[in-house]
N, C-alpha and C positions, 0 to 999 in steps of 0.2 A: 234287195230283199228287205232291208229295214224299212225303206220308204213304202214298199207294197204292204208290209204288215201294219205299219202305222196308218196308212190310208184305209185299210180294211177295218181297223179298230175305230177310227174316226167316223167312218160312214155308218158303222153298226150303231154307235152311240147317237149319231144324228137321226137315224131311223127310229131309235128308241125315244128320243126327244119328241119327234113328230107324232109317234104313236101315243105317248102320254098326253100330248096336247089335244089330239083329236078325241081321245077317250075321256078327257076331262080329269085326268089324274096327274097333271103337270107338276103338282106340288111334291110328288114323289121324287122328282129330280133333285130336290134339296137334299135327299138322303145321299145321293151320289156326290153332291158337293161337300157334304160333311165328311164323307170318306176321303175326299180330295184334300180337305184341310188336315185331317189326321195324318195322311200319308206324306203331306208336304213337309212335315217336321223331319222326315228321314230321306225322302226321295225327291224333294223339290216339287215344282209345279207340274207334276205329271198330269194332273187334271186338265190344265190349260192346253198342253201339247197333244193329248191323246183323247180326252173325254169331252171337252167343251164343244157344244154344238155351234156356238157362235164362232169360235175359232175355225171350225171346219168349214162353215159357210164363207167366212172371210178369206180363207185360203183359196177357195174356188173363185171368188171375185177377183182377188189379186192375180191369180193365174190368167184369167180372161183379160184383165187390164194390161198385163205384160204382153200378151199375144197381140192385142190391138194397139199396143204402144200408147196407152192412155196415161197421161201424167197425173200425179197426185197434186192436190192443192197443198200449199204450205200450211202447216198446223198453226193456228193463231197462238201467239205467245201467251195470252192470258189463260188459255186452256192447259198450259203446262205448269201452272202454278200449283204448289202442293195443296193449297186450300180448296182448289177445284176438285182434286182427287178425293179429299176427305169429306168435302161437302156432299159429293155424289154418294160416297159410302154412308154418310149420315142419313141421307134421304132414303137410301135402300133399306137401312136398318129401321128407320121410322115406319116405312111401309110394311115391313115384315112384322114389326111389333103390333101395328094397327090390325093387320090380318089375324094375328094370333089372339088379340084381345076381343075383336068384334066378331070373328068367325066369317067375315066376308071374304069372298074369293075375288081377288083382283088379278088381272093378267100381267103381273109384274115380270115374270120370266119370259113370256112371249114378247113383251114390250122391250125388254133388254135385248133380246135376240134381234128384233126388228131394228132397233136403234144402232146396234153394232154393225149390222149388215148395211144399212143405209149410209152410215158414216164412211164405210170402207169404199163405197162407190166414189167418194170425193177425196178422202184423205188416206195417208198411209196407215197400216195396221197399228203402228206405234201409238196413235192417238187413243185408240180404244184400250189396247193392252196395258199401256203404261200410265194413262192419265184418267180414263173415264170408267173403266169396268170395275164395278164394286167387288165382283168375284176376285179379280186380279189384285185389287188392293188388299183384300183379306189374306189372300195366299202369299202376297209379297211380305206380309208381316209374319205369317206362320212359318215361312220358309227362310227366315233370316239366318237361322243356324242349321239349315238343312245339311244332312250328312253327305248327300249325293247330288250332283248336278252336272251340267256340261262344264268341262275344264279344258284349258289350253296348256299344253306342255311347252313351257318357255324354251326348253332346249331344242324343240322342233320348229317352233314358230319363227318365221322370217319377217314378221311384221308387215305382211303385204296388205292387210286390211280388208280382204275379201269377206271374211266372217262378219266384220262390223257392218259392211254394206248390206248383207243379206239378212241380218238379224231383224225380225219384225218388231222387236221391243226396244231396239237400240240398247241392249243390255251388255254390250261389249265396249270396254274402255281401252283407249290407246295409251300404252305406256311408252317409255323411252325406246325400248328395243323389243317389245312384245305386246300382245293384247291380253286383256284380262276380262273374264265374264263376271258380271254382277250376279251372284248366285240367286238372290231373292227376286230379281227381275227376269231371270231366264225362265221361259215357259217350256223348256225341253222339247222344242219343235224339231231340233236336230238339223236345222238348215245350215248352221255353222259347220257342223261335222261333214255334211255332204259337200259343202263348198270348198273345204280345205284341201289343197293339193298336196300338202305335206303330211297328211294324217296326224296332225298335231292336236286334234280336238276329239274328245270322247266323253261318254257319260261315266263319271268316276266318283269314288268316295275320296274324302280328304281328311287328313289328320289335322284336327283343329289346333294341335299344339305347335306345329311348325308350318302348316299350310301346304305341305308337300303331299302329292297324291300317294296314297298307300294301298289302293286297290282299284282295279279296273273291272267294273261289272257291266259290260256292254249289254244293251237291251236286247240285241238280236244280231245275228251274223248273216 
């Protein structure tokens, strides 16, 4: 049920993105992104997991690659350097400022969509989500102290590592006897929850004082 609901939401926003692009109003998409930034302070990177059209298209490509057993190329090490991530963000910001100052319309959003999709044909999604996407970089900063995200119950976790293997952003760290999700890198795609055989993962709020989960607000049943 959760997966179905998530897919419906993702496809709906993908259709909206295409409609705005065709109608020449793609700049309105930035309004949705701004909402995503605001909500990320409390609910994490919901925008990435449910709204982002790039992520939706990438999910489809990854699914096809798995069915055809197409292997990903190894991500070049230099692309994982922090300076690459922030240089990409700087370029995106510079283009946005240029558009605001000059009033010229540049196809920045469609270009990002195309780049993200093309890269996914060759590399794992991690490259785009974690290192190159300017949206992701912004949201990773705004969600540093997010109140809610995917969390692993250490008492239920048997440290099998399945969640870490399926995470498209590699936002799960292996600890001595359990795994931990890096909250600001988690895109709330919920793949980890669906893969966990022990039901140890769910979307929850955390008490910042002691780090223990204090409420469980499942997105859907």
